[in-house]
ROMAR-566059 format. One record per atom (N, C-alpha, C): residue in one letter; y, x, z. Coordinates in steps of 0.1 Angstrom, whole numbers, plus 5000, padded with zeros to 4 digits. Example, Ala and Ser with C-alpha at 12.3 -4.5 7.8 and 13.67 -1.06 7.14 Angstrom:
<palos>
a494351325078;a495551235078;a496751325078;s497851285071;s498951375071;s500051295079;
</palos>
This chain:
<palos>
m276247878853;m276347948868;m275447778870;n274447788874;n274147658883;n275147628890;a276047528892;a276747518907;a276447478923;p275647388919;p274747368933;p273847448938;e273247518930;e272447658936;e273647758941;f275047768935;f276047858935;f276147828947;q276847718953;q277547638966;q276247668978;k274947608975;k273547668985;k274047798988;v274047888981;v273748048980;v274948078991;y276347998987;y277648118991;y277747969007;d277347889008;d277247859021;d276147909028;e275347979023;e274148029032;e274648179038;q275448219028;q275848349029;q277448349041;n277648239042;n279148249049;n278248199064;r277048139064;r276748079078;r276048239082;r275648329074;r274948439080;r275948549087;d277548539078;d278448569080;d279248519093;y279048379097;y279248339108;y278648399119;n277248369117;n276548439134;n277148549133;t276848659122;t277148759126;t278148819133;n279448759129;n280848789134;n280848669153;a280248589151;a279948529167;a279348579176;t278648699171;t277748759182;t278648879185;i279248909175;i280349049174;i281648989185;a281848839185;a283248819190;a282648799203;t281048759208;t280548769215;t280848899228;a280048989221;a279949109224;a281249159227;i282449179221;i283749169229;i284149099237;q284148979235;q285048859244;q284348919264;i283048899259;i282848909279;i283349069282;p283349199281;p284049269286;p285649259285;l285649199279;l287649189279;l287949119288;n287249009284;n287648869295;n287548949309;l286448989317;l286349059324;l286949109331;f287649239321;f288249349327;f290349289329;c290049149324;c291749149327;c291749039340;t290549099350;t290449059362;t291449179368;i291549309363;i292749379373;i294149329370;m294149189357;m296049189354;m295749049367;d294848989368;d295148849380;d295048939392;y294649009396;y294549069414;y296349109410;h296949169402;h297949229403;h298949129402;m298749059398;m300248939390;m300248829402;y298548799399;y298448639413;y297348719424;h297748789431;h296748879442;h296348759450;d297248659452;d296548529461;d295148419455;k295248479440;k294248359434;k293348409424;w293648549424;w292148639415;w291048599418;v290948569429;v289648529430;v288648419425;i289748299429;i289448209417;i289648169404;f290348289400;f290248329383;f289348399380;f289148499388;f287848579385;f286448489383;q286348399392;q285248279393;q285248229381;m286848149374;m286948089362;m285948199348;r286748289351;r286748379343;r285048439337;v284548419349;v282448399351;v281948309344;v282848169349;v282148039343;v282348049324;s283748099323;s284048109306;s282848189301;v282748319307;v281548419300;v279948329301;l279748299307;l278648219311;l277948119302;l278948039300;l279247939289;l278747999276;v279748109272;v279548179260;v278348259259;i277648309268;i276148369270;i275348239263;l275348149271;l274448069273;l274748019254;a275547949252;a275947909239;a275148009227;w275148139228;w274848219221;w273348279220;a272848219236;a271548209240;a270948119228;w271347959231;w270747879223;w271347849211;h272247959200;h272247919188;h271248029181;k270548139192;k269748249184;k268148169183;t268348029191;t266847979191;t266447859178;p265247869175;p264747839161;p265647629163;s265347599178;s265747479178;s267347419176;r268247539167;r269647459175;r270047379165;v271047309164;v270947159152;v272247209150;a273647279149;a274747309145;a275047459140;p275347499131;p275247639124;p276747669137;h277847599138;h278947619140;h279147649155;g278047559164;g277947519175;g278547659183;m277747809178;m278147909189;m279747929186;g280247949175;g281647929172;g282747879179;v282347739182;v283047629187;v283547639204;t281847709206;t281947769221;t282947919224;w282448009215;w283148129216;w285148119212;i285548009213;i286747969208;i287247909216;m286547759219;m287447699229;m287347729243;s286047859249;s285547849260;s286947929265;p287148059262;p288248129266;p289848029265;l289847959253;l290947869254;l291247799263;l290347729267;l290547629280;l290847719296;m289747819294;m290647879306;m291547959307;i292248039296;i293448049295;i294547949300;l294147819291;l295247739295;l294947679310;w294247649315;w293847639331;w294447739339;l293947859334;l295247949341;l296147939341;i296847899333;i298547899334;i298947739342;y298447669337;y298447549346;y298347539361;n297647659364;n297147709380;n297847759387;t298747839378;t299947909382;t301147839384;g301347739384;g302247659389;g303647689376;e303347809367;e304947859358;e304247849343;p304747729339;p304647749321;p304747849316;g306047949321;g306148039313;g305248199314;s303948129322;s303348259326;s302848339312;p303048479316;p302748579304;p301048529298;y300148469305;y298848449302;y299048389287;y300348319284;y300248249271;y300048359257;a300148499257;a299548579251;a298248629250;g297448579259;g295648559257;g295348439247;l296748329246;l296148239236;l296248309222;n298048359217;n297948399208;n296348489199;i296048569215;i294848689209;i294048619203;i293148509210;i292048419210;i292348389190;l293648319192;l294248259179;l294248359170;l294248469168;l294248549160;l292248639157;g291848639170;g290648639170;g289848539161;m290448429163;m289748329155;m289848319139;g291648379137;g291348349122;g291048479116;l290248639123;l289748689121;l288548649114;l287848639122;l286148639125;l285748569122;t286448409119;t285148289117;t285848249100;p284948249093;p284648169080;p284848049080;w285447989088;w286147849087;w287247799079;a287347669076;a287547599065;a289147569073;k290047549064;k291347559065;k291547439072;m290847349076;m291247199085;m290747209100;q289447299101;q288947339115;q290047449122;n291047489117;n291647619120;n292947499120;v293447459113;v294447349117;v294347249129;l293347199132;l293247149143;l293047239153;v292547379160;v292247429169;v293647469168;t295047489162;t296047559166;t297047429168;v296647299169;v297447179171;v297147159183;f295847179187;f295547119201;f295647249211;v295447399209;v296147479211;v297847429213;l298647409206;l300047379207;l300047289217;v299647119214;v299547039218;v299347069237;a298347109239;a297547159255;a298747239261;y299447319255;y300447409259;y301847339265;v302347279254;v303347159257;v303447079269;l301947009268;l301346929279;l301546999294;i301247099295;i300547209307;i302247259309;s303047259304;s304547319304;s305647199307;k305147049312;k306446949309;k307046979321;n306647029332;n307447079348;n308647169346;i309747139334;i310147269334;i311547229344;k311847339353;k312947269364;k314047389363;t313947499354;t315547579351;t315347579338;p316647619335;p316947639319;p316447769319;e316447839324;e315447989321;e314247959322;e313647859328;e312247839321;e311847799305;l312847729299;l313147649292;l312947749281;k314347859283;k314447979275;k312648029273;i312048059284;i310748079280;i309648039271;i309647879278;i308447789271;i308947819256;v310347789250;v310747789237;v310147919232;n310948019236;n310348179234;n308748199229;n308248109240;n306748139239;n305948039232;m306647919230;m306447859220;m306247869203;t307747929202;t307947989190;t306948089184;f306548169192;f305648289187;f304048239186;l303848109195;l302648059188;l302147989179;v303847909178;v303547859164;v303447929150;l304548059152;l304148179144;l302848259143;t302248259152;t300748329154;t299648159144;c300348079148;c299247949142;c299547969127;v300847959122;v300647979109;v300348109100;i300048209112;i299548309101;i298048359100;v297548259110;v296048249111;v295848129101;v296448029103;v295747939088;v295847999081;s297348059072;s297448089065;s296348219060;g296348319070;g295448409066;g293748379067;s293548249073;s291748209073;s291848139058;i292848089046;i292848009039;i292648189026;a293648269023;a293648369020;a292248449019;g291648439033;g290548499033;g289448439028;a289048319027;a288248229025;a288348229006;r289248259001;r289548288986;r288948368985;l289248478990;l288848618986;l287348608991;r286848618998;r285548579002;r284748518992;y285548428988;y285048308978;y284248388961;r286048518956;r286148538947;r285048618947;e284848708955;e284148828959;e282648778955;f282348718967;f281048658961;f280648578948;k281848498941;k281648458929;k281048568914;s282348648918;s282148758917;s280348858915;q279948888923;q278748938928;q277748818916;w278148738921;w276948598915;w277248638898;d278148658897;d278048608879;d277248788877;l277948828883;l277349028881;l275648998881;k275348978888;k274048928895;k272848868882;a273948778881;a273248648866;a272948738854;a274248808852;a274648908839;a273748998837;e273049018851;e272449168850;e270649098848;t270748978853;t269148868849;t269248848839;q270248788833;q270248788818;q269748888810;l270449008812;l270049128804;l269149168805;l268349168821;l266849178818;l265849098812;g266448938809;g265448868805;g265548908782;k266448958777;k267048988767;k266349138767;n266549218776;n265449338774;n264349308771;v263449228778;v262149218782;v261449118766;e262649028763;e262148958754;e262549068739;l263449158738;l263749268727;l262349328728;e261949418741;e260649458738;e259749398734;g259749298736;g258349168733;g258649178718;t259749178713;t260249178697;t259549288693;i260349398697;i259749548691;i258349538688;e258049498700;e256449518699;e255949438686;k256049308685;k255849218674;k255249298659;l257349318658;l257349368646;l256849548647;k256249578657;k255549708650;k253749688648;a253149548653;a252449528653;a252049428637;a253349378633;a253049298617;a254149438612;e254149508612;e254549648604;e252949688604;s252449748615;s250849798612;s249749698602;q249749608608;q249349488595;q249649468581;l250949478578;l251649498563;l251049628558;v250949728567;v250249848561;v249149848558;q248249798566;q247149798560;q246349678551;q246849588552;q247249468536;q247249568525;e248749648528;e248849688515;e247649798513;k246549888523;k246249988520;k244949918514;m244849808520;m243149708519;m243749668504;a245049578498;a245249588483;a244649678475;s245549778472;s245149948471;s244049928466;l243149928475;l241750008477;l241049878471;g241249748468;g240749678460;g241349678445;v242149748440;v242449738425;v241649868422;m241949948431;m241150118426;m239350048425;s239049978435;s237249918437;s236949878423;a237749778419;a237649678407;a237049808394;g238149918392;g237950018385;g236450118384;i236750148396;i235450208402;i233950148400;i233649988404;i232349928399;i232149928389;h233449908374;h233249888361;h232749998359;e233250128362;e232950248358;e231350308359;i231150288372;i229650318380;i228750248376;n228650088371;n227849958373;n226750028358;n227950038350;n226650078334;n225950198339;p226650308342;p225550418345;p224250418355;l224750288365;l223650258374;l222150208365;n222950118359;n222050008351;n220950088346;f221850198337;f220950278327;f219850358338;a220350408346;a219450528353;a218550428361;t218750318364;t217550258373;t216550208357;t216750168347;t215850128337;t215050268331;g215650358333;g215150518331;g214050508343;l214150478355;l213850508366;l212250438365;y212850308361;y211250228361;y210350298347;t211050308338;t210250378328;t209850478334;l210350598338;l210150688340;l208350668349;r208950598358;r207550588371;r206650508366;k206650438352;k205550398342;k204450448335;k205650598337;k205050728328;k204150808339;g204350778345;g203350898355;g202350888358;k202050788353;k200150838351;k199850868343;y200750968335;y200251038324;y200351188328;v201151198342;v201251348345;v200551368350;a199951558352;a199051598357;a198551578368;p197351588377;p196551538390;p197251638398;d197551718392;d198051838404;d199551828405;q200551758394;q201851748397;q202351598402;k201451538403;k201451398407;k202851368422;a202151428433;a202551438443;a204051468438;e204351558430;e205851638433;e206551528424;f205451528412;f206551408405;f207251318411;e205951218419;e206551088428;e207551098437;d207651188443;d208451258453;d210151258450;i209651298431;i211451358429;i211851238421;v210951118416;v211150988414;v211550938427;k211150948438;k211450868448;k212850928455;d213151018456;d214251098460;d215451048447;i215350998433;i216050948425;i216250848430;e215150748430;e215750598433;e216450568450;d216150678459;d217050668471;d218450708467;g218850798457;g220050858454;g220650728451;v219850638439;v220550508429;v220850398441;s219850398450;s220250258457;s221150278465;r221650398471;r222550418476;r223650418472;v224050468459;v225450428450;v225350288452;k224050188447;k224450048446;k225049988463;n224550038474;n225050008483;n226650008484;i226650168480;i228050198477;i229150078473;v228550068463;v228950008452;v229349838457;s228349798464;s228249668467;s229549628478;d229349748488;d230649718498;d232049738488;l232149808482;l233649768475;l234049688466;r232949588462;r232849448454;r233749378465;m233549398476;m234149308486;m235649288486;f236049418485;f237849418481;f238049408465;t237649368458;t237649318446;t238249158449;h237249108452;h236548978454;h236348918464;p238048948478;p237548898492;p237448728497;g237548628487;g237348558490;g236648418483;s235348528481;s234848458470;s233648358481;d233648388491;d232748338498;d233148208512;d232048068510;d233147998517;d233048008531;l234248018543;l234047958558;l233347898564;d232747918572;d232147748579;d232147828598;e232247688603;e231747728615;e230447828621;v230947948623;v229048048628;v229148028648;e228048048650;e227848008663;e227248188665;v228548218675;v228248408679;v226948448681;t226648368691;t225048398698;t223948378683;e224048308675;e223248358664;e223348488656;a224748528654;a225548618645;a224948738655;v225148748669;v225048868673;v223148898673;t222648788676;t220948808676;t220848858661;s221348808653;s220548898639;s221348998635;a222749038642;a222649198642;a222249298652;l221649248663;l221149348671;l219449328664;r218949218661;r217749218653;r217649338643;f218849358632;f218449448624;f218549568630;l218849588642;l219749748647;l218449788658;s217049668661;s216549728671;s215849808672;n214749888660;n214550018662;n215350128664;e216750118666;e217850198673;e218050168684;w218050068689;w218850078703;w217350038715;k216750008713;k215649928719;k214750078725;d215050058741;d214050188750;d215150278748;r216650268745;r217250378745;r218850378749;v219450248747;v220650158750;v220350038757;r221050008771;r221149888774;r222149798770;i221849708766;i222549538757;i223249458765;e224249438768;e224849368785;e225349248770;q224949128772;q224949018765;q226148868777;k227248868772;k228048778783;k228648658771;l228148578762;l228448508758;l228348378759;l229248308754;l229648138761;l228748058750;e228047968757;e227147868752;e227847818739;r227647828729;r227847718712;r229247758712;q229547868715;q231147968709;q230847958690;t231747918686;t231947928673;t233348028669;v232748108659;v234248158651;v234148068636;r235248078627;r235348018615;r235148158608;a234348158600;a234048308596;a232848278580;n232748358572;n231448358567;n230048398574;k228948348578;k228048428587;k227748538584;t227348548569;t226748698563;t227548818568;k228948808558;k229848868567;k230248928580;l229848798589;l230148868604;l229148908610;i227948858602;i226648958606;i227049128601;h227449128590;h227849258587;h229049328594;v229449248599;v230949338611;v230249378622;l229749258627;l229149278643;l227649408640;t227249408630;t225949568622;t226949678623;n228049698616;n228649808611;n229249818630;l230249768641;l230149788648;l229149838660;l228049738660;l226849808665;l226349958665;q226549938653;q226050068647;q226750198644;n228450178648;n229250298652;n229050318667;s228850218674;s228350278686;s227350338695;l225950298682;l224850338685;l225050498678;d225650498668;d226050668663;d226850758677;a228150668680;a228850758690;a228150788702;m227550748708;m226550748721;m225950858716;r225150898709;r224650998702;r225251138708;e226151138702;e227251258707;e227651278720;k227351178730;k227651208749;k226451228755;s226851328762;s225951348772;s226251258784;f224851198787;f225251068799;f224551148814;n225151208822;n224851228832;n224351148844;g223751048850;g223050958858;g224150828854;e224750838837;e224950668835;e224250618826;q224050528821;q223050508813;q223550488801;p223350468787;p224350468777;p223950248775;t225250218776;t225750078774;t226350008762;i226049918757;i227149828747;i227149708755;w228349658759;w228749508760;w229049448751;i228749318752;i229049228738;i229649088747;e230849078747;e231348958753;e232248828744;g231848698751;g232448608740;g233148528749;r234648508743;r235648418753;r236348328742;v236548268746;v237948148742;v238948158752;e240348158744;e241448148754;e242548168744;n243948108747;n245048108739;n245048058726;g244047978720;g243947908710;g243247978701;a242548108704;a241548178696;a239848258704;s238948208692;s237948258695;s237648418697;i237148458708;i237048598707;i236048708712;v235848788703;v234348828706;v234748998706;t233649058718;t234549228716;t233149278718;v233149408714;v231849478713;v232249658720;r232049648735;r232649768741;r231449848745;d231350008743;d230250078744;d231050198755;n230150268763;n230750368770;n229850508763;g230450538751;g230250648743;g231850728751;p231650858736;p233350938741;p234350858733;g234550738729;g235850698727;g236150788713;i237450718709;i238350758698;i239450858703;k239350978697;k240551028700;k241850988696;s243051038702;s244450958701;s245150998687;e244451068680;e244951168668;e244451078659;h243050988660;h242350948650;h242350788650;l242850728661;l243350578665;l243750538658;g244950578650;g245450478637;g245150498625;k243950538624;k243350568608;k241850488609;v241650428619;v240450368618;v239850318608;f240750228611;f240750148598;f241150138584;d241650298580;d241650368569;d240850348560;p240550308542;p239550338536;p239250478535;f237550498536;f237450658533;f237750728548;f238250688554;f238250798566;f237150758578;t236850908579;t234850908589;t235451078597;t234551048608;t234851138616;t232751178614;k232251158609;k230851188609;k230551268595;d229751368596;d229451448590;d229151388576;v229151498570;v229151498551;v227451388548;g227551318544;g226251248539;g225551108549;t226451168562;t226251068566;t227350898572;g228250948563;g228750818564;g230150818551;m230850698543;m231850678536;m233250688543;g233250658553;g234250608557;g234850428555;l233850318552;l234250248544;l233950138555;g233250158568;g232750038572;g233549938581;l234750038586;l235749948595;l236349908582;s237249998574;s237949918563;s237349798559;i235849768556;i235349608550;i235449548564;c235149558578;c235349528586;c236749408583;y237549538584;y238749458585;y239249358575;r238649428561;r238549288548;r237949158553;i237049178561;i236149048562;i237048968579;v237449008583;v238148978593;v239648898589;q239548998581;q240948948577;q241248778569;e240048838557;e239748658551;e239648528556;s239348598574;s239048448583;s240048408588;n241348498585;n242448448591;n242748528606;g241848618610;g241548648620;g242048798624;k242048908635;k242148948634;k241249088643;i241749238639;i240549328643;i241349428656;s241749448663;s241849578669;s240849658678;v241149758681;v240549868692;v241249888702;r240449978711;r241049978723;r240150148730;t240950188731;t239850338738;t240250428747;e239350478758;e239850588765;e238850698762;p239350838755;p238450868754;p238050998764;g236450988765;g235251008773;g234850908780;k235350788779;k235050658786;k234650578783;f235450498772;f234750388762;f235650348751;c235150268744;c235450238732;c235250088729;e236450018725;e236349868723;e237049808714;f236049738704;f236549638693;f236849528696;t237549408693;t237849278693;t238149198683;l236849128679;l237549048669;l238148878673;e239448858665;e240048748670;e239948638663;f239348528662;f239248438652;f240348328656;p241448268646;p241748138654;p240447998655;l241447908662;l240147818666;l240447698654;k239847588651;k239647498641;k240747398648;e241647348638;e242247278642;e241747148640;
</palos>
């Protein structure tokens, strides 16, 4: 617990309570004070007018003090309390003195005001002691002209009750102050515990999210590692037959000159189809080879603008006059990666966006791809976003899995994003996806800045 801060807040709370109680006391005192004029009229009929005037003066002083206390220019927070206590006390002492009867029953008013002070003011012990001592001394002074033993008995009786009242007021104020302190401290400690617990909950939620992200990365890395082992075997088994087929095709095309003219066109079409098929298999094997040798190429500082320009150039025949490209790249922004592989990643992401947008009907909206670059939180970031159909929620957790694809048979092997994942991972970076089905899909590449 911060002691200075606690004391400051506690004092402020006491001040607010004091102001509230002073206002309540003012509202109660005014009618009660004036109501006692009835008593003045019946007990001291010949003096009730001047007594009434004194009561009006006392009430006006309290009202003026209350009005002053409510203005922003007030200089003392306890000024109001001093006035609403001392004004009626001085008035009653004056009434007793003016009656010429030291044993006047008006002394009971002193008891009432002292009790009100103990109940309604959160004053410190010393302030209450000073007020009670002042009342006792003042009452003794105005009672000095005692003429008979009966008057002395009355004064002694009144003083006894005043002393008892003072003791009760001072003791009660001390007990009340302690009780207020304990209650406020309990609330303060509870609020501090709640704040600390809330902070711990936020910290725990953040830790859980980090653990989930780490778990997801570990699972993905395990999948990539497994695919790397599998790829090595596939490449070894496929490469030799591919070489034989390539050599055979070369020989077959050389022998084409001996084919009959009327069959030559059909012969060339068949050979071309075979060459296209073999070339496709070679490309697949080449992609799989990345998993077998993930760290074979050196990393360098690659300018994002150059990589994006190359990727767009490779796909220019697919997006020109069809899709709007919006670029918001930083000047001379770089990422630490292999340039060829980075272009491969960007090309794959752009190709996926173009393929996806073919599946969406745009009503009044133009197909658009946004490419943005920024540097923040110690990372160089590139995002590729499209306003295509997005990714379904049930597919979102599988997009980086090898051989997972939502494309038709023959149009994709499901290796593109998994290869992108491995390439970005080689650069100690991260790739993530954010999407809203029917509205957009956004891939984010995040590379650490060079230290």
